[in-house]
C-alpha positions as CSV (number, residue, x, y, z in Angstrom):
1,X,3.4,18.3,-21.7
2,X,0.7,17.5,-24.3
3,X,-1.9,19.9,-23.2
4,X,-0.6,23.0,-25.0
5,X,0.2,21.0,-28.1
6,X,-3.4,19.7,-28.3
7,X,-4.8,23.2,-27.6
8,X,-2.9,24.5,-30.7
9,X,-3.9,21.4,-32.6
10,X,-7.6,21.9,-31.9
11,X,-7.2,25.5,-33.2
12,X,-5.4,24.3,-36.3
13,X,-8.2,21.7,-36.9
14,X,-10.9,24.4,-36.6
15,X,-9.0,26.7,-39.0
16,X,-8.6,23.8,-41.5
17,X,-12.3,23.1,-41.4
18,X,-13.1,26.8,-41.9
19,X,-10.5,27.1,-44.7
20,X,-12.0,24.3,-46.8
21,X,-15.5,25.7,-46.1
22,X,-14.7,28.9,-47.9
23,X,-14.2,27.1,-51.2
24,X,-15.3,23.5,-51.3
25,X,-19.1,24.0,-50.7
26,X,-19.3,26.5,-53.5
27,X,-17.3,24.3,-55.8
28,X,-19.6,21.3,-55.0
29,X,-22.7,23.5,-55.8
30,X,-21.1,24.5,-59.1
31,X,-20.5,20.9,-60.0
32,X,-24.1,19.9,-59.0
33,X,-25.9,22.7,-60.8
34,X,-23.5,23.0,-63.7
35,X,-23.4,26.8,-63.0
36,X,-20.1,28.6,-62.4
37,X,-21.6,32.0,-61.5
38,X,-20.6,33.9,-58.3
39,X,-21.7,37.3,-57.3
40,X,-19.3,40.2,-56.7
41,X,-20.2,40.3,-53.0
42,X,-19.7,36.5,-52.7
43,X,-16.3,36.8,-54.4
44,X,-15.1,39.5,-52.0
45,X,-16.4,37.5,-49.0
46,X,-14.5,34.4,-50.3
47,X,-11.3,36.4,-50.7
48,X,-11.6,37.7,-47.2
49,X,-12.1,34.3,-45.5
50,X,-9.6,32.6,-47.8
51,X,-6.8,35.0,-46.8
52,X,-7.9,35.0,-43.1
53,X,-7.6,31.2,-42.7
54,X,-4.6,30.7,-44.8
55,X,-2.6,33.3,-42.8
56,X,-4.0,31.8,-39.6
57,X,-2.7,28.3,-40.7
58,X,0.7,29.9,-41.2
59,X,0.8,31.5,-37.8
60,X,-0.5,28.5,-35.9
61,X,2.2,26.3,-37.5
62,X,4.8,28.8,-36.3
63,X,3.4,28.8,-32.8
64,X,3.4,25.0,-32.7
65,X,7.1,25.0,-33.8
66,X,7.9,27.3,-30.8
67,X,6.0,24.9,-28.5
68,X,8.1,22.0,-29.7
69,X,11.3,24.0,-29.3
70,X,10.5,24.8,-25.7
71,X,9.4,21.2,-24.9
72,X,12.6,19.7,-26.3
73,X,15.3,22.4,-25.5
74,X,13.8,23.6,-22.1
75,X,11.8,20.7,-20.7
76,X,12.2,21.7,-17.1
77,X,10.8,25.2,-17.8
78,X,8.1,24.1,-20.2
79,X,5.1,24.5,-17.9
80,X,6.2,27.9,-16.7
81,X,7.0,29.2,-20.2
82,X,4.1,27.6,-22.2
83,X,1.4,28.4,-19.7
84,X,-2.4,28.7,-20.5
85,X,-2.2,32.5,-20.6
86,X,0.6,32.6,-23.2
87,X,-1.2,29.9,-25.3
88,X,-4.3,32.0,-25.3
89,X,-2.4,35.2,-26.2
90,X,-0.5,33.6,-29.0
91,X,-3.7,32.2,-30.6
92,X,-5.6,35.5,-30.0
93,X,-2.8,37.5,-31.6
94,X,-2.8,35.2,-34.6
95,X,-6.5,35.7,-35.1
96,X,-6.3,39.5,-34.8
97,X,-3.4,39.9,-37.1
98,X,-4.9,37.5,-39.7
99,X,-8.2,39.4,-39.6
100,X,-6.6,42.8,-40.1
101,X,-4.5,41.5,-43.0
102,X,-7.4,39.9,-44.8
103,X,-9.5,43.0,-44.2
104,X,-6.8,45.3,-45.7
105,X,-6.5,43.0,-48.8
106,X,-10.3,42.8,-49.2
107,X,-10.8,46.6,-48.9
108,X,-8.1,47.2,-51.5
109,X,-9.9,44.8,-53.9
110,X,-13.1,46.8,-53.3
111,X,-11.3,50.0,-54.5
112,X,-10.7,48.4,-57.9
113,X,-12.9,48.9,-60.9
114,X,-14.0,45.8,-62.9
115,X,-15.6,45.4,-66.3
116,X,-19.0,43.5,-66.6
117,X,-19.2,39.7,-66.9
118,X,-15.7,38.7,-65.9
119,X,-14.5,35.2,-66.2
120,X,-12.1,34.0,-63.5
121,X,-9.8,31.2,-64.8
122,X,-10.0,29.4,-61.5
123,X,-12.4,27.4,-59.2
124,X,-12.3,30.1,-56.5
125,X,-12.0,33.9,-56.2
126,X,-8.2,34.2,-55.7
127,X,-6.7,37.6,-54.9
128,X,-4.1,37.4,-57.5
129,X,-6.6,36.5,-60.3
130,X,-9.0,39.3,-59.2
131,X,-6.2,41.9,-59.4
132,X,-5.2,40.7,-62.9
133,X,-8.8,41.2,-64.1
134,X,-9.2,44.7,-62.8
135,X,-9.7,47.6,-65.3
136,X,-8.2,50.3,-63.0
137,X,-4.6,50.8,-61.9
138,X,-3.4,47.8,-59.8
139,X,0.2,49.0,-58.9
140,X,-0.6,49.6,-55.2
141,X,-2.6,46.4,-54.9
142,X,0.3,44.3,-56.4
143,X,2.8,46.1,-54.2
144,X,0.8,45.3,-51.0
145,X,0.0,41.7,-52.1
146,X,3.6,40.8,-52.8
147,X,4.9,42.6,-49.7
148,X,2.4,40.7,-47.6
149,X,3.2,37.4,-49.3
150,X,7.0,37.9,-48.6
151,X,6.4,39.1,-45.0
152,X,3.8,36.5,-44.0
153,X,5.6,33.7,-45.8
154,X,9.1,34.6,-44.9
155,X,8.9,35.6,-41.2
156,X,6.9,32.5,-40.0
157,X,9.1,30.2,-42.1
158,X,12.2,31.8,-40.6
159,X,10.7,31.2,-37.1
160,X,10.0,27.6,-37.9
161,X,13.5,27.0,-39.3
162,X,15.1,28.7,-36.3
163,X,13.1,26.6,-33.9
164,X,14.1,23.4,-35.7
165,X,17.8,24.4,-35.9
166,X,17.8,24.8,-32.1
167,X,15.9,21.4,-31.7
168,X,18.5,19.7,-33.9
169,X,21.3,21.3,-31.9
170,X,19.7,20.0,-28.6
171,X,19.3,16.5,-30.1
172,X,22.9,16.4,-31.1
173,X,23.9,17.0,-27.5
174,X,21.9,14.0,-26.2
175,X,23.9,10.9,-25.5
176,X,21.0,8.4,-25.7
177,X,19.9,7.2,-29.1
178,X,16.5,6.3,-27.7
179,X,16.2,9.8,-26.1
180,X,16.9,11.4,-29.5
181,X,14.3,9.2,-31.2
182,X,11.6,10.0,-28.6
183,X,12.3,13.7,-28.7
184,X,12.3,13.9,-32.5
185,X,9.2,11.7,-32.9
186,X,7.2,14.5,-31.1
187,X,8.1,16.8,-34.0
188,X,7.4,14.3,-36.9
189,X,3.7,15.2,-37.3
190,X,4.4,18.9,-37.2
191,X,7.3,18.7,-39.7
192,X,5.1,16.7,-42.1
193,X,2.2,19.3,-41.9
194,X,4.7,22.2,-42.3
195,X,6.3,20.6,-45.4
196,X,2.9,19.9,-46.9
197,X,1.7,23.4,-46.3
198,X,4.7,25.3,-47.6
199,X,5.3,22.9,-50.6
200,X,1.7,23.2,-51.9
201,X,1.4,27.0,-51.2
202,X,4.8,27.5,-53.0
203,X,3.5,25.3,-55.9
204,X,0.4,27.5,-56.3
205,X,2.3,30.7,-56.8
206,X,5.2,29.2,-58.8
207,X,2.6,27.5,-61.2
208,X,0.7,30.8,-61.6
209,X,3.9,32.8,-62.2
210,X,5.8,30.4,-64.4
211,X,3.0,29.3,-66.7
212,X,-0.1,30.9,-68.3
213,X,-2.0,27.5,-68.2
214,X,-5.0,27.9,-65.9
215,X,-5.2,24.0,-65.6
216,X,-1.9,23.6,-63.8
217,X,-2.7,26.6,-61.5
218,X,-6.1,25.1,-60.6
219,X,-4.5,21.7,-59.8
220,X,-1.9,23.3,-57.5
221,X,-4.7,25.3,-55.8
222,X,-6.8,22.2,-55.2
223,X,-3.8,20.5,-53.5
224,X,-3.4,23.6,-51.4
225,X,-7.0,24.3,-50.5
226,X,-8.5,20.8,-50.3
227,X,-5.9,18.0,-50.1
228,X,-3.6,19.6,-47.5
229,X,-6.3,20.4,-44.9
230,X,-7.8,16.9,-45.5
231,X,-4.4,15.2,-44.8
232,X,-3.6,17.2,-41.6
233,X,-6.0,15.2,-39.4
234,X,-4.8,11.9,-40.8
235,X,-1.1,12.9,-40.1
236,X,-1.8,13.8,-36.5
237,X,-4.2,10.9,-35.9
238,X,-1.6,8.4,-37.0
239,X,0.9,10.0,-34.7
240,X,-1.5,9.7,-31.8
C-alpha cells in the first residue's frame, strides 16, 4: 500500500529541492557579495522555473490526495486502481502541464517592454512584480495571470477537498475507533503539507494585494519559497 505513496513523495521531494534552488542560491550570492543585480535573461529563467515547480507542487499534492482517497475508501481495489502505469501517467501529466503553463507565462513576459535599470521590490523575480514594472500595456498579461491563478489554485484545491470529504464520509462509517485513527493517521502528513502550502501561497498574494509594503510581501514570499519546502521533509520524516 505504501509504494505509490512513496513514489509520489519522492517526486514531491525532488520538486521541493528544485523549487528552492530557483531562488535560494541567488539570494545567498546576493547576501555574500552585497550585490542585488540580476540580468534580464536570468530573471526570465527564474520566473519560468519558479512557476514550473510551484504548479508541480500543487498538482502532486492533488494526486497524493487522490491516492489517500482510494487507499481509505476503496482498499480492496487499491492495487488495481493505483497501479504503476497510472502513477507514472499522473506524474508525467503534471510535469507536461506545468511546463506548458510556465512557458506560456514566460513568453508573455518576454513580449513586454521594460525601461532601463529597473528595481524589483523583492528578493526574487516574481511574475506579478515584473508585470507591474512593464512600460507597455499589461492587460492581457494580467488577465492570463489571474485566470491561471484561479484555475491552478481552485481546481486542485477542489479536488483535494472533494477527496477528503469522501475520506471523512468513509471514516464516519467505520465502527472501530482504532480503525478510524489508523486510517486518518495516514492522511495527517499530507494534510499538514497541504495546509502549509495553501496558507503560505495565499498569504503571498493577499499581502501583495492588500498592502503596498514590500517588506510584508517579502516575508510572506520567504515563508512560501524557503520555509514550506524545508518543513515538508521534516513533516513526512516524523510521520515515518
